[in-house]
N, C-alpha and C positions, 0 to 999 in steps of 0.2 A: 499724768504720765510725762507732765516737763518737771515735776519736783528733782529729777535726779539731774535738773540743768540749774538748780538756783546756786551751787556754788562757783558757777563760772564765773559770777557778778567781782565773788571774792577772789579767785583767782587772777580776773583783770586787775581788780586794783592792787593785788599784792604784784602781778607784773609791773605796774604803773610804780609803784612805790618803788620794786627795784631800779627804775630805768632812770628813777628820781637821785638815788643814792648813786650808783653810777656813773651817773652825770656830774653830779657833787665831787665824789672821789677826782673824776678826771679836772674836775676846776681847783681843785688842793692839790694836786699833783703841779699842775701850772704855777701854782702860788709859790710852791714851795720852791720850785725853778726858781723863781725870781726872789726869794727872801735872801738876804746875805748874811751870816756870820763870821766873826774874826778869831779867829784861835791867835794866842799868844806865849811867847815864849823867853827866858832870859828877861824878866822884866817890862818887855816890850821891844826888844832887840830884833827878834823875829815874827812876824806877823804872817799869819795864813788866812786865806779868805775861801770861804766855800760855799754853797746853798744850803738852801738847809735841806734837802735831799741827799747830802753828803758829798757833793763832787768840787773837788779842789778846783777853785778859779784862779787864782794867784799866793804869789809869795812878795814879801819885804823884809830885806834883809838890810839891817844898818851897817852901814859900809866900816864902822868905825871896829866892827868884829871877823872883816876881812884879811886874817893878820894868819899867812900858812903855818904858822905853830900853833894857830889856834884850829884848827879843820877840825879836829875830834870834837872839839868843843862847839861847834858852829854845824855840824853836821847833827849831833845831839840836839839843840835847840831847834833843830828844821823839823825835825822826828816830832819832840815834844811838841811844837807849836802846829805842825798836822794834827797829829793825834786829840789836842786840843780844840780845834775848827770842827772835826768831824764829833767828838762830843755833845760838842754847840749846837750842832747840825743836827743830831738825833733829837736831842730834848726839844729841839724848837718844832722839830717834824712831831715830835709825840704831842705837844702842847698843843699845836694846831689842828691836828688830828682828833685830839681830845676836845676841842672848842667846835670843831664840825659835829663832832659826836653828840654832844648838847645841844644845839642848833638842830639836830636831828631827832632831838628827845630819847636816844638811847641814854642806858644807865652812865654813869660816870667812872665805873671800873671797865667797861666794855673796852675789846679790845679791836682798834680797829686791824685790818690786814696786812697793813703796813708797818 
């Protein structure tokens, strides 16, 4: 009569595991917000800081390039530095997600939802 209820224990285990994964993902998102990467352009004349979540947090421009006649060059360097920072943020995020997946025993090629 109670044979049909045997699967409930497995379901409870699955729900608990899902909650643990959800908690670890939340922790990872918080950690990614604290990791800072730096993108550069123009041999370091322009630097952009971003979190591993891809949020730009700062910009540093060497004053030597702030010449009115070089406005377009400076703009291009800023865009390049921002792209570099975002690219590095994406790579770092993927690296951290892979590390989390490995710690959870997931296959190396498993794609996390972020």
